[in-house]
Structures are given as C-alpha cells and as structure tokens.
Rosetta silent file (secondary structure, phi, psi, omega in degrees, C-alpha in Angstrom):
SEQUENCE: MPGHRMKLYQQPERMKCMTLQQCRYIMEIERCRSLTEAAKRLFVTQPSITKAVRELEKELGITILKRTNRGVDFTPEGKELASYARLLVEQADAVRSRFTGKHEPTPLKLTIASQHYHFVTPALAALIGEMADRSYEIALREGKGTDVVEQVGSGAASVGILCASSLNQAVLERKLAAYGLVFTQLATLPEHVILSRRHPLSAFSTLRPEQLAPYPYITFRKDDTLLDITESYFTLRRASRQIFVEDRATMNYLIVHTDSYCLGTGCLSEGFIPPDIVPVPLDVPWNLCVGYLQRKDALLSEECLQFIGHLRQALQDSLPLRS
SCORE:     score description
SCORE:     0.000 S_00000001
   1 L     0.000  139.159 -179.223    4.698  -81.840   51.130 S_00000001
   2 L   -54.488  139.739  175.793    6.839  -83.508   48.468 S_00000001
   3 L    68.968    4.942  171.350    5.563  -82.871   44.782 S_00000001
   4 L  -118.386  128.704 -178.237    3.252  -80.098   46.040 S_00000001
   5 L   -97.646  123.074 -179.369    3.798  -76.521   45.122 S_00000001
   6 L   -82.127  126.775  176.357    2.271  -73.966   47.618 S_00000001
   7 L   -76.367  104.332 -168.245    0.599  -71.112   45.641 S_00000001
   8 L   -85.243  -24.372 -171.424    2.172  -68.235   47.293 S_00000001
   9 L  -142.169  127.684  174.753    0.437  -65.484   45.244 S_00000001
  10 L  -113.761  122.770  179.685   -2.959  -65.421   43.542 S_00000001
  11 L   -73.116  122.509  179.636   -3.619  -62.548   41.050 S_00000001
  12 L   -50.778  143.739 -177.956   -6.794  -60.703   41.799 S_00000001
  13 L   -63.322  127.822 -176.356   -9.726  -60.980   39.442 S_00000001
  14 L   -67.305  129.392  177.454   -9.448  -58.147   36.939 S_00000001
  15 L   -71.121  128.554 -176.808  -12.054  -55.592   37.521 S_00000001
  16 L   -90.846  167.782 -179.122  -14.299  -55.008   34.434 S_00000001
  17 L  -138.781  149.990  175.964  -15.585  -51.704   33.314 S_00000001
  18 L   -56.485  132.527  179.199  -18.553  -50.536   31.159 S_00000001
  19 L  -102.270  159.862  173.257  -17.556  -50.440   27.444 S_00000001
  20 H   -69.902  -29.034  169.969  -18.777  -48.169   24.698 S_00000001
  21 H   -48.251  -54.231  178.775  -19.810  -51.228   22.885 S_00000001
  22 H   -57.930  -49.160  174.520  -22.157  -52.002   25.737 S_00000001
  23 H   -45.650  -45.592  178.675  -23.333  -48.399   25.720 S_00000001
  24 H   -64.194  -37.454 -176.260  -24.253  -48.698   22.081 S_00000001
  25 H   -64.432  -46.863 -177.382  -26.090  -51.911   22.727 S_00000001
  26 H   -72.362  -30.486  174.390  -28.247  -50.157   25.459 S_00000001
  27 H   -60.758  -47.178 -177.669  -28.838  -47.266   23.193 S_00000001
  28 H   -70.924  -37.861 -178.171  -30.191  -49.395   20.320 S_00000001
  29 H   -62.642  -37.482  176.538  -32.293  -51.487   22.658 S_00000001
  30 H   -62.484  -52.133 -178.307  -33.891  -48.271   23.969 S_00000001
  31 H   -59.453  -42.805 -178.614  -34.513  -47.103   20.455 S_00000001
  32 H   -87.303  -29.082 -167.273  -36.000  -50.424   19.276 S_00000001
  33 L    53.288   39.984 -177.138  -37.594  -51.770   22.347 S_00000001
  34 L  -166.905  125.412 -175.196  -36.683  -55.136   21.178 S_00000001
  35 H   -68.267  -38.846 -177.088  -33.531  -57.284   21.545 S_00000001
  36 H   -66.245  -41.478 -176.437  -34.063  -59.023   18.242 S_00000001
  37 H   -71.144  -46.448  176.053  -34.519  -55.746   16.295 S_00000001
  38 H   -51.922  -44.069  178.802  -31.609  -54.126   18.137 S_00000001
  39 H   -63.361  -37.382  178.465  -29.351  -57.003   17.251 S_00000001
  40 H   -68.055  -36.973 -167.381  -30.265  -56.799   13.518 S_00000001
  41 H   -74.687  -26.604 -178.451  -29.602  -53.013   13.473 S_00000001
  42 H   -96.790    0.123  176.251  -26.196  -53.545   15.131 S_00000001
  43 L    62.508   40.641  175.103  -25.285  -56.601   12.971 S_00000001
  44 L  -128.135  168.366  179.509  -24.824  -58.878   15.964 S_00000001
  45 L   -93.295  149.817  178.406  -26.635  -61.956   17.034 S_00000001
  46 H   -52.212  -38.510  174.623  -29.292  -61.798   19.657 S_00000001
  47 H   -60.026  -37.155  176.192  -27.484  -64.037   22.100 S_00000001
  48 H   -61.385  -48.470 -174.775  -24.472  -61.690   21.904 S_00000001
  49 H   -67.943  -34.347 -177.415  -26.542  -58.534   22.821 S_00000001
  50 H   -66.120  -48.927 -178.764  -28.425  -60.529   25.595 S_00000001
  51 H   -57.289  -46.292  179.781  -25.097  -61.746   27.048 S_00000001
  52 H   -61.560  -41.554  175.405  -23.641  -58.311   26.986 S_00000001
  53 H   -58.317  -50.957 -172.605  -26.716  -56.867   28.852 S_00000001
  54 H   -70.126  -30.025  170.550  -26.563  -59.546   31.499 S_00000001
  55 H   -57.334  -39.711  179.309  -22.877  -59.030   31.994 S_00000001
  56 H   -74.073  -36.076  177.317  -23.539  -55.365   32.555 S_00000001
  57 H   -63.616  -36.493 -174.282  -26.443  -56.033   34.927 S_00000001
  58 H   -73.959  -38.340 -175.136  -24.043  -58.463   36.951 S_00000001
  59 H   -65.604  -50.607 -172.420  -21.248  -55.817   36.837 S_00000001
  60 H   -88.325  -12.747  176.412  -23.338  -52.951   38.065 S_00000001
  61 L    74.776   32.495  176.484  -25.571  -55.038   40.394 S_00000001
  62 L  -131.677  167.937  174.699  -28.932  -53.733   38.808 S_00000001
  63 L  -105.247  113.973 -177.767  -31.667  -55.072   36.654 S_00000001
  64 L   -92.373  -30.571  177.735  -31.644  -53.077   33.350 S_00000001
  65 E  -123.802  150.615  167.303  -34.507  -54.778   31.388 S_00000001
  66 E  -129.719  137.251 -177.614  -37.813  -56.296   31.951 S_00000001
  67 E   -80.314  140.105  174.730  -39.768  -58.371   29.426 S_00000001
  68 E  -131.073  172.069  179.160  -43.267  -57.292   28.340 S_00000001
  69 L   -62.387  -22.055 -175.933  -45.846  -58.550   25.914 S_00000001
  70 L  -101.405    7.273 -178.080  -44.525  -55.970   23.443 S_00000001
  71 E   137.503 -121.564 -177.670  -40.886  -56.713   23.803 S_00000001
  72 E  -128.956  144.636  170.484  -38.615  -55.317   26.425 S_00000001
  73 E  -132.994  155.143 -174.754  -38.849  -52.321   28.703 S_00000001
  74 E   -88.264  142.626  175.985  -36.321  -50.593   30.989 S_00000001
  75 L   -74.953  167.482  179.615  -36.466  -50.608   34.624 S_00000001
  76 H   -60.514  -41.123  174.527  -36.131  -47.179   36.392 S_00000001
  77 H   -64.833  -38.865  173.816  -32.374  -47.903   36.966 S_00000001
  78 H   -60.367  -40.890  176.979  -32.172  -49.074   33.364 S_00000001
  79 H   -66.682  -33.621  178.411  -33.571  -45.876   32.036 S_00000001
  80 H   -69.520  -34.419 -176.521  -30.995  -43.793   34.158 S_00000001
  81 H   -71.436  -41.295 -175.759  -28.258  -46.068   32.823 S_00000001
  82 H   -62.292  -34.553 -176.679  -29.476  -45.600   29.208 S_00000001
  83 H   -70.049  -31.795  179.341  -29.369  -41.790   29.619 S_00000001
  84 H   -81.555  -31.329  174.030  -25.757  -41.985   30.812 S_00000001
  85 H   -63.504  -40.056 -176.434  -24.896  -44.517   28.028 S_00000001
  86 H   -70.665  -33.374  177.734  -26.243  -42.141   25.389 S_00000001
  87 H   -67.602  -35.207  178.571  -24.151  -39.294   26.862 S_00000001
  88 H   -65.653  -36.821 -177.886  -20.944  -41.442   26.887 S_00000001
  89 H   -73.713  -42.805 -175.328  -21.359  -42.364   23.246 S_00000001
  90 H   -65.242  -34.298 -177.645  -22.118  -38.819   22.140 S_00000001
  91 H   -73.091  -42.659  178.826  -19.144  -37.496   24.021 S_00000001
  92 H   -60.645  -43.365 -179.429  -16.882  -40.325   22.584 S_00000001
  93 H   -67.150  -39.421 -175.963  -18.117  -39.485   19.048 S_00000001
  94 H   -68.007  -39.809  177.922  -17.578  -35.724   19.592 S_00000001
  95 H   -64.190  -46.561  179.031  -14.000  -36.272   20.798 S_00000001
  96 H   -56.265  -44.834  174.411  -13.350  -38.639   17.830 S_00000001
  97 H   -58.964  -43.127 -177.604  -14.799  -36.024   15.488 S_00000001
  98 H   -69.335  -39.469 -167.439  -12.706  -33.253   17.028 S_00000001
  99 H  -104.052  -19.578 -177.767   -9.363  -34.965   17.096 S_00000001
 100 L  -109.227  131.646  179.847   -9.381  -37.339   14.167 S_00000001
 101 L  -115.292   -2.434 -174.769   -9.652  -36.271   10.530 S_00000001
 102 L  -117.509    6.856 -177.790   -9.093  -39.382    8.652 S_00000001
 103 L   -82.616  157.522  174.121  -11.672  -41.842   10.184 S_00000001
 104 L   -67.012  129.264  179.501  -14.625  -43.029    8.407 S_00000001
 105 L   -60.272  127.645 -177.688  -17.649  -40.948    9.177 S_00000001
 106 L   -84.068  155.316 -176.264  -20.007  -42.679   11.519 S_00000001
 107 L   -67.482  128.094 -176.126  -23.648  -42.635   10.874 S_00000001
 108 E   -77.168  129.785  179.312  -25.312  -39.607   12.469 S_00000001
 109 E  -126.332  115.654 -168.778  -27.917  -40.156   15.053 S_00000001
 110 E  -137.406  127.851  176.380  -29.491  -36.950   16.247 S_00000001
 111 E  -118.658  133.048  176.489  -32.740  -36.390   18.228 S_00000001
 112 E  -115.690  121.608  171.838  -34.171  -32.754   18.612 S_00000001
 113 E  -101.870  134.737 -171.992  -36.901  -31.994   21.031 S_00000001
 114 E  -151.236  150.502  161.828  -38.947  -28.848   20.417 S_00000001
 115 L   -66.062  172.801 -168.376  -42.107  -27.061   21.024 S_00000001
 116 L   -84.387   96.256  178.750  -44.329  -26.590   17.922 S_00000001
 117 L  -126.316  138.963 -171.274  -42.439  -23.771   16.134 S_00000001
 118 L   -73.702  -34.324 -176.234  -42.587  -23.318   12.376 S_00000001
 119 L   -60.776  -27.164 -178.366  -38.787  -21.966   12.221 S_00000001
 120 H   -59.459  -46.565 -172.675  -37.446  -25.427   13.433 S_00000001
 121 H   -57.263  -55.271  179.983  -38.419  -27.159   10.141 S_00000001
 122 H   -65.119  -24.390  171.204  -36.409  -25.108    7.763 S_00000001
 123 H   -63.339  -44.003 -179.790  -33.429  -25.230   10.138 S_00000001
 124 H   -61.867  -46.439  179.953  -33.661  -29.029   10.097 S_00000001
 125 H   -59.271  -36.679  176.317  -33.982  -29.047    6.333 S_00000001
 126 H   -70.487  -34.706  167.634  -30.757  -27.035    5.932 S_00000001
 127 H   -63.680  -41.228  176.040  -28.950  -29.441    8.146 S_00000001
 128 H   -67.877  -31.065  175.824  -30.155  -32.332    6.316 S_00000001
 129 L   -61.887  -18.823 -178.815  -29.130  -30.664    3.057 S_00000001
 130 L   -93.100   -6.356 -171.456  -25.552  -30.728    4.335 S_00000001
 131 L  -101.909   23.686 -178.670  -25.712  -34.544    5.001 S_00000001
 132 L   -52.345  -38.121 -171.037  -25.748  -35.711    1.331 S_00000001
 133 L  -103.612   18.091 -179.926  -22.737  -37.957    1.669 S_00000001
 134 L  -128.435  156.004  174.420  -23.582  -39.369    5.133 S_00000001
 135 L   -88.912  141.579 -179.114  -25.918  -42.008    6.565 S_00000001
 136 E  -154.591  161.542  168.953  -28.085  -40.563    9.378 S_00000001
 137 E  -138.987  104.538 -171.002  -31.072  -41.100   11.568 S_00000001
 138 E  -114.445  132.022 -179.826  -32.547  -37.830   12.623 S_00000001
 139 E  -125.432  133.961  172.851  -35.770  -37.405   14.877 S_00000001
 140 E  -110.356  111.819 -174.440  -37.722  -34.291   15.600 S_00000001
 141 E  -109.940  111.998  176.838  -39.859  -34.770   18.495 S_00000001
 142 E   -92.862  136.635  177.214  -42.564  -31.986   19.062 S_00000001
 143 L  -172.340 -167.238  176.003  -44.434  -31.437   22.240 S_00000001
 144 L   -69.203  169.578  179.082  -45.096  -29.270   25.176 S_00000001
 145 H   -53.196  -41.675  179.051  -42.483  -27.404   27.164 S_00000001
 146 H   -65.617  -37.419  177.493  -42.382  -30.094   29.830 S_00000001
 147 H   -62.453  -32.826  175.712  -41.809  -32.686   27.198 S_00000001
 148 H   -64.900  -49.675  178.781  -38.782  -30.835   25.875 S_00000001
 149 H   -59.827  -46.214 -172.172  -37.156  -30.507   29.214 S_00000001
 150 H   -64.923  -41.916 -179.786  -37.802  -34.074   30.274 S_00000001
 151 H   -62.636  -41.314  174.211  -36.406  -35.488   26.896 S_00000001
 152 H   -70.538  -38.831 -179.605  -33.229  -33.411   27.052 S_00000001
 153 H   -64.473  -33.945  178.613  -32.920  -33.984   30.705 S_00000001
 154 L   -89.324   -1.700 -176.214  -33.114  -37.872   30.343 S_00000001
 155 L    78.051   20.134 -176.966  -30.808  -37.812   27.394 S_00000001
 156 L   -85.782  -23.219  175.539  -33.535  -39.004   24.953 S_00000001
 157 L  -126.573  144.684  177.631  -32.774  -35.766   22.945 S_00000001
 158 L   -75.474  -32.582 -178.763  -29.446  -34.052   22.374 S_00000001
 159 E  -150.538  150.416 -173.363  -30.885  -30.556   22.227 S_00000001
 160 E  -132.860  143.012  175.200  -34.321  -28.918   22.944 S_00000001
 161 E  -111.445  122.473 -168.268  -35.855  -25.738   21.548 S_00000001
 162 E  -137.956  151.286  175.134  -37.986  -23.907   24.054 S_00000001
 163 E  -112.723  138.569 -171.997  -39.789  -20.547   24.648 S_00000001
 164 E  -134.554  165.254  172.017  -39.577  -18.858   27.989 S_00000001
 165 L  -160.022  173.739 -174.802  -40.910  -15.588   29.520 S_00000001
 166 L   -61.183  -27.323 -174.946  -41.046  -13.705   32.826 S_00000001
 167 L   -63.569  -38.710 -176.485  -44.395  -15.485   33.452 S_00000001
 168 L  -112.289    5.745 -170.764  -42.733  -18.924   33.643 S_00000001
 169 H   -56.041  -46.681 -175.124  -39.016  -18.085   34.402 S_00000001
 170 H   -62.595  -45.704 -179.401  -39.011  -19.244   38.112 S_00000001
 171 H   -63.150  -42.427  176.970  -40.688  -22.585   37.161 S_00000001
 172 H   -64.203  -46.056  177.069  -38.342  -23.107   34.200 S_00000001
 173 H   -53.804  -45.008 -179.471  -35.249  -22.328   36.363 S_00000001
 174 H   -62.886  -45.437 -172.636  -36.315  -24.889   38.943 S_00000001
 175 H   -69.884  -38.124 -178.404  -37.053  -27.606   36.275 S_00000001
 176 H   -64.946  -48.227  178.376  -33.699  -26.837   34.513 S_00000001
 177 H   -63.773  -30.811  176.161  -31.713  -27.163   37.761 S_00000001
 178 H   -70.186  -27.266 -171.939  -33.466  -30.378   38.606 S_00000001
 179 H  -107.669    2.615  171.625  -32.534  -31.990   35.346 S_00000001
 180 L    70.635   44.137  173.162  -28.902  -30.432   35.128 S_00000001
 181 E  -117.292  159.312  176.508  -29.720  -28.333   31.984 S_00000001
 182 E  -120.693  136.117  178.091  -28.673  -24.932   30.781 S_00000001
 183 E   -98.431  119.940  179.595  -30.801  -22.568   28.587 S_00000001
 184 E  -115.957  124.104 -178.618  -29.113  -20.404   25.894 S_00000001
 185 E   -62.428  136.475  172.766  -31.016  -17.491   24.418 S_00000001
 186 E  -113.980  -32.577 -175.132  -31.328  -17.100   20.698 S_00000001
 187 E  -158.769  145.785  166.872  -34.049  -14.338   20.226 S_00000001
 188 E  -116.915  131.075 -171.576  -36.451  -12.199   22.256 S_00000001
 189 E  -142.345  149.436  177.428  -39.792  -11.487   20.517 S_00000001
 190 E   -69.733  159.122  176.397  -43.124  -10.012   21.430 S_00000001
 191 L   -81.694  145.652 -170.067  -45.996  -12.452   21.813 S_00000001
 192 E  -128.561  153.353  166.830  -48.221  -12.569   18.647 S_00000001
 193 E   -94.548  123.692  178.424  -51.641  -13.680   17.865 S_00000001
 194 E  -104.285  116.297 -169.686  -51.821  -15.980   14.878 S_00000001
 195 E  -150.895  174.139  177.155  -54.958  -15.881   12.708 S_00000001
 196 E   -68.445  152.242  176.505  -56.364  -15.815    9.179 S_00000001
 197 L   -65.908  -16.207 -178.269  -56.093  -12.815    6.981 S_00000001
 198 L   -95.426    1.994  177.966  -59.985  -12.957    6.818 S_00000001
 199 L   -63.854  142.745  175.395  -60.306  -12.846   10.583 S_00000001
 200 L   -57.623  -17.642  174.681  -62.272   -9.844   11.907 S_00000001
 201 L   -93.180   -9.957 -166.488  -59.220   -8.972   13.956 S_00000001
 202 L   -64.218  -20.672 -175.387  -56.528   -9.272   11.270 S_00000001
 203 L   -80.275  -21.903 -173.123  -56.602   -5.617   10.304 S_00000001
 204 L   -69.326  141.740  175.735  -55.474   -4.345   13.851 S_00000001
 205 L   -73.392  -28.079  171.865  -51.921   -3.277   14.166 S_00000001
 206 L  -142.280  148.851  177.115  -52.011   -4.681   17.893 S_00000001
 207 E  -122.339  148.826 -176.303  -54.406   -6.633   19.763 S_00000001
 208 L  -105.323  144.917 -178.492  -55.345   -6.626   23.499 S_00000001
 209 H   -50.927  -34.097 -178.493  -56.140   -9.888   25.340 S_00000001
 210 H   -71.239  -21.148 -178.647  -59.925   -8.931   25.927 S_00000001
 211 H   -74.086  -12.467 -173.471  -60.301   -8.608   22.204 S_00000001
 212 H   -99.366   -1.696 -178.996  -59.705  -12.315   21.720 S_00000001
 213 L   -53.123  -43.084 -173.550  -62.437  -13.366   24.173 S_00000001
 214 L   -76.239  -15.483 -167.574  -65.251  -14.009   21.654 S_00000001
 215 L  -104.941  151.944  176.279  -63.101  -16.159   19.267 S_00000001
 216 L   -61.992  134.826  177.324  -62.001  -19.860   19.529 S_00000001
 217 E  -106.851  126.037 -178.503  -58.570  -20.384   20.943 S_00000001
 218 E  -110.115  141.299 -176.738  -56.628  -23.315   19.399 S_00000001
 219 E  -158.872  170.409  178.683  -53.627  -25.011   20.984 S_00000001
 220 E   -86.307  131.824  173.837  -51.751  -28.321   21.225 S_00000001
 221 L    56.284  163.028 -177.829  -53.018  -30.871   23.733 S_00000001
 222 L   -97.084  -23.464 -164.875  -54.986  -30.184   26.851 S_00000001
 223 L   -84.931   53.968  176.724  -52.430  -31.047   29.480 S_00000001
 224 L   -60.377  149.958  173.421  -50.973  -27.484   29.785 S_00000001
 225 L  -137.054  171.138 -178.840  -48.702  -26.946   32.859 S_00000001
 226 H   -49.087  -29.962 -175.136  -47.030  -23.871   34.483 S_00000001
 227 H   -73.883  -15.701  178.411  -44.197  -24.394   32.198 S_00000001
 228 H  -107.705   25.386 -178.525  -46.360  -23.707   29.222 S_00000001
 229 H   -70.308  -17.691 -177.783  -48.054  -20.623   30.660 S_00000001
 230 H   -62.070  -34.567 -175.060  -46.610  -18.346   28.031 S_00000001
 231 H   -96.914   -2.151 -171.709  -49.134  -19.535   25.420 S_00000001
 232 L  -141.137    4.928 -167.959  -52.170  -19.834   27.519 S_00000001
 233 L   -61.475  -45.652  178.253  -52.106  -17.340   30.418 S_00000001
 234 L   -90.347  -40.058 -175.718  -54.843  -15.012   29.315 S_00000001
 235 H   -60.973  -48.673 -177.357  -56.582  -17.123   26.788 S_00000001
 236 H   -71.790   -9.024  172.270  -57.499  -20.152   28.741 S_00000001
 237 H   -85.990  -27.603 -170.011  -58.941  -17.788   31.482 S_00000001
 238 H  -106.757  -30.409 -176.896  -61.066  -15.887   29.067 S_00000001
 239 L   -64.784  119.501  177.463  -61.844  -18.313   26.126 S_00000001
 240 L   -88.395  -14.641  174.354  -65.214  -19.854   26.258 S_00000001
 241 L  -124.277  117.577 -176.975  -64.421  -21.923   23.090 S_00000001
 242 E  -132.665  135.286 -176.333  -61.216  -23.925   22.980 S_00000001
 243 E  -122.610  130.270  175.946  -60.001  -26.356   20.322 S_00000001
 244 E  -110.834  129.015  179.625  -57.128  -28.917   21.047 S_00000001
 245 E  -127.698  170.763 -179.305  -55.095  -30.521   18.289 S_00000001
 246 L  -109.541  -20.652  178.077  -52.139  -32.751   17.825 S_00000001
 247 L  -144.225  162.485 -173.679  -50.411  -31.434   14.764 S_00000001
 248 H   -72.300  -25.574  176.806  -49.609  -28.236   12.969 S_00000001
 249 H   -66.585  -41.498  178.423  -51.397  -29.163    9.699 S_00000001
 250 H   -65.921  -42.351 -178.420  -54.755  -29.410   11.466 S_00000001
 251 H   -59.198  -46.343  178.816  -54.107  -26.259   13.412 S_00000001
 252 H   -60.465  -47.887  179.166  -53.223  -24.343   10.245 S_00000001
 253 H   -51.064  -55.626 -179.631  -56.262  -25.632    8.382 S_00000001
 254 H   -57.086  -47.710  176.062  -58.605  -24.506   11.292 S_00000001
 255 H   -60.318  -38.537  174.510  -57.069  -21.113   11.434 S_00000001
 256 H   -63.613  -47.833 -167.728  -57.435  -20.573    7.776 S_00000001
 257 H   -98.679    0.494 -179.146  -61.041  -21.721    7.586 S_00000001
 258 L  -139.632 -176.653  177.828  -62.586  -20.593   10.913 S_00000001
 259 L   -94.428   23.066  179.942  -62.176  -17.513   13.218 S_00000001
 260 L   -78.199  169.113 -179.931  -59.948  -19.405   15.628 S_00000001
 261 E  -152.894  167.593  175.360  -56.457  -18.196   16.604 S_00000001
 262 E  -137.298  176.275 -175.473  -53.337  -19.336   18.444 S_00000001
 263 E  -126.651  149.684  176.499  -50.576  -17.507   20.320 S_00000001
 264 E  -179.819 -164.900 -175.631  -46.880  -17.715   19.512 S_00000001
 265 L   -75.059  -17.204 -164.780  -43.699  -15.930   18.538 S_00000001
 266 L    72.005    5.934  174.341  -45.012  -14.800   15.201 S_00000001
 267 L   -82.909   95.709  176.818  -42.158  -16.289   13.258 S_00000001
 268 L  -110.778  100.379  179.420  -43.851  -17.997   10.431 S_00000001
 269 L   -60.082  125.942 -177.794  -41.528  -19.380    7.863 S_00000001
 270 E   -62.544  134.864 -179.056  -42.334  -18.721    4.312 S_00000001
 271 L    87.778   -9.035  175.165  -43.321  -21.888    2.425 S_00000001
 272 L  -107.791   -6.328  173.398  -44.008  -23.857    5.572 S_00000001
 273 E  -139.450  156.428 -173.767  -47.399  -22.284    6.355 S_00000001
 274 L   -66.789  143.176  179.247  -50.290  -21.165    4.279 S_00000001
 275 L   -68.187   -8.066  174.804  -50.027  -17.497    3.051 S_00000001
 276 L   -71.004  -14.326 -171.819  -53.458  -16.852    4.476 S_00000001
 277 E   -99.490  136.730 -170.227  -52.047  -16.888    8.044 S_00000001
 278 E  -138.072  151.134  172.650  -50.719  -13.787    9.614 S_00000001
 279 E  -101.410  134.283 -176.829  -49.292  -12.512   13.010 S_00000001
 280 E  -123.658  123.364 -175.235  -50.600   -9.656   15.018 S_00000001
 281 E   -59.140  145.138 -178.146  -48.591   -8.418   17.973 S_00000001
 282 E  -108.513  129.056 -175.076  -50.412   -9.013   21.316 S_00000001
 283 L   -80.800   89.268  178.071  -50.312   -6.088   23.811 S_00000001
 284 L  -138.955  158.725 -174.201  -48.987   -7.827   27.053 S_00000001
 285 L   -79.619   31.630  178.909  -46.226   -6.774   29.486 S_00000001
 286 L  -147.820  170.487  169.781  -43.764   -9.418   28.565 S_00000001
 287 E  -125.969  173.606  175.557  -41.847  -10.831   25.584 S_00000001
 288 E  -103.439  131.983  178.240  -40.990  -14.286   24.620 S_00000001
 289 E  -112.644  110.538  174.937  -37.461  -15.701   24.735 S_00000001
 290 E   -79.616  135.843  179.972  -36.628  -18.387   22.274 S_00000001
 291 E  -170.172 -179.271 -177.499  -33.605  -20.569   22.991 S_00000001
 292 E  -111.830  151.808  171.285  -32.058  -24.028   23.203 S_00000001
 293 E  -108.126  144.986  168.779  -31.508  -26.526   26.008 S_00000001
 294 E  -153.064  163.765  174.301  -28.628  -28.752   26.606 S_00000001
 295 E   -71.111  141.155 -177.732  -27.057  -30.728   29.490 S_00000001
 296 L   -59.686  -36.137 -173.038  -24.541  -28.949   31.636 S_00000001
 297 L   -93.918   21.592 -172.004  -22.380  -32.066   31.461 S_00000001
 298 L  -135.532  134.551  172.050  -22.521  -32.695   27.820 S_00000001
 299 L   -82.802  143.030  170.646  -20.689  -31.145   24.743 S_00000001
 300 L   -78.419  140.436 -179.051  -22.972  -30.463   21.731 S_00000001
 301 L   -67.624  175.392  174.358  -21.970  -32.468   18.760 S_00000001
 302 H   -62.870  -41.498 -178.742  -20.821  -30.764   15.588 S_00000001
 303 H   -62.888  -50.687  177.770  -24.133  -31.567   13.899 S_00000001
 304 H   -48.039  -45.161 -177.666  -25.961  -30.014   16.969 S_00000001
 305 H   -72.922  -29.925  177.088  -24.025  -26.817   16.503 S_00000001
 306 H   -70.995  -37.586 -172.968  -24.641  -26.759   12.769 S_00000001
 307 H   -70.825  -43.295  174.783  -28.344  -27.155   13.487 S_00000001
 308 H   -62.337  -40.629  171.213  -28.364  -24.320   15.995 S_00000001
 309 H   -54.025  -45.579  179.181  -26.562  -22.117   13.420 S_00000001
 310 H   -74.728  -21.781  176.993  -29.329  -22.749   10.980 S_00000001
 311 H   -67.508  -46.090  170.334  -31.855  -22.235   13.610 S_00000001
 312 H   -46.499  -47.922  177.757  -30.468  -18.652   14.172 S_00000001
 313 H   -65.483  -45.266  171.407  -30.761  -18.061   10.520 S_00000001
 314 H   -57.887  -39.104  178.005  -34.264  -19.413   10.397 S_00000001
 315 H   -61.132  -47.730 -179.502  -35.349  -17.335   13.165 S_00000001
 316 H   -59.064  -38.180 -174.410  -33.900  -14.206   11.444 S_00000001
 317 H   -76.638  -23.426 -174.987  -35.495  -15.009    8.183 S_00000001
 318 L  -114.826   19.564  172.376  -39.019  -15.528    9.624 S_00000001
 319 L   -53.386  133.259 -175.454  -39.175  -12.593   12.036 S_00000001
 320 L   -68.409  128.166 -178.172  -42.723  -11.032   11.821 S_00000001
 321 L   -68.715  -22.103 -176.366  -42.743   -8.019    9.638 S_00000001
 322 L   -87.500  -10.109 -173.854  -45.511   -6.317   11.519 S_00000001
 323 L   -95.662    0.000    0.000  -43.956   -6.184   14.854 S_00000001
C-alpha cells in the first residue's frame, strides 16, 4: 500500500539474565528478613529493591518472597535461589580478589558454622586481628553437627567446623553427599572427658565409660541425632542424670561447680576456659576427627583460608597435654 512500509524484520526481545546486583539484593533480604532494612543497608530505595525482586521472579517464573507479620520470608524455591545467589557473589568476589590488586577492598561478609569447640574462638580472634583496615560482618553460628551440615549445604555459612568418628562416618558421608559437601581433616584426637580439677575422677590418667555412670552428663541441647553420636554414644545410654544447656559459659560454670562432665576433643584453649577445667582421655576404641566442611562447587575465599590456617594453629596450641 502506498505510504505504508512493511516491517520485514522484528528484532527478538533481548533475553535477560540474573545479575550480581540482584544476587546481592537477595542475600541482604535473607540476612535482614525485611525489604526496608535491606534497602537501607544497600543504600537503595525500597521500591528499587522490590522491583528488582519482582523482575527476577518474572524472569525465573517462581515466587521468591512471601509476606509475613514479621516482614518477609522466603518460599522453598526462594531459599534455594538465595543459596545459589550467595555462592555466585562469593565466587565473583573471590575471582575479583584473585586477579585484581588495585580495587577498593569490599566489606567482608563471612559466616562460620561450628559445633561447640573452644579452639574456634582464638582462630576467629586471630582472623579479626588481621582485619583492622577493613569493614566486615562476621558471624559464628554454633550448634549441633546437623546444624553445621545444613548451614554449609544451604549456603548460609561459607565453611563449617565438624567432628567425626568411625561411629558416625557412614551417616556423615550420606549427609555430605546429599548436600554436595566435602570434609577436609585437620586433626585426629582421642575422645576426652572434660571435668573439674576437683572432680573425683580428675586424678585418673584414663577413664572408662562405666566410671562416668554415677555422674551428671552435660551437653548442648536435647535433640541429638545420629550425626552427633560421637559425643553421646556411651553417656546417654548410661547416665541417669543429664543436663542440657544452650551456651558454653553455662556449661563451664556447671562443670567447675558440680561433679558434672562433658565429652569432647580435649582441646581447651588457654584464656578461653576456666583453669579449673581439665581433660582426661576416655578409653574407647575410636578417635575423633576434626575438620572443616565446604561445598564441592565453591572456592573458599581468601578470608576463609586465613581462618582455616588460624584454626590449624589454634588446634595445635590447645592439644591436651595429658593425652
């Protein structure tokens, strides 16, 4: 038709892709559980961060967030996305740190998951001592073995500190395979009974499990699982008196002032526990293997590697003298 131009070619709509900025938004929302607070911490407006999330939902065809009375929560698909977003950002930061030497240092964000070990604290203190010229946000989340595996597996923690033995090796291997994790050994140690110097059993050079039966057994939380069997195999079967606590300070106080005891590696870092607490080797046919967890598909950041180096040293410095 005269005056009418036929459009012979129409350029296809450009396919969008998930950006690192969107990944950082998702990470901050997960950390804050609030769009408003996440926007403040990222120095953007709430409408901007809301729009970015909606665009990502549309692009991926999923619902990422759901509103609650306390703010926002992630859907199951959103939680999975958040774990991948965290890995992508960590990998991008690791690559930037490895290959560029003139960039401005980015604020360090590091989360460590660990069972309740005294030697983790001095290792963390040593790492923090090297961060005097940097801004950082470091979290140490202590819990049971299953907590450590789940946090590293979900990406909520970059590295996890865990203890294993022949008693739970098969269970641990299945858990690690399910979460795509790898375990690296740091030290092998005999199991120890941790008690007060004034405890009736403290003078023994070695203790047998049956000797512990009359005394209160103290441990963290009651929901032990097969993954935590290293610390409770004999005691929970024989102990008629059990004490469950939530923090190390309470545990240490009760050990010093009662005839209670706990089990562990025997690595008691000087300055982090009362001097009245001592380790005595337990005569059992297994050793404890202390090591760290990481995702198979993720590189550890430079700071994680520094922390692991300090952890090796802290373990060496706190080895039980009596074993």
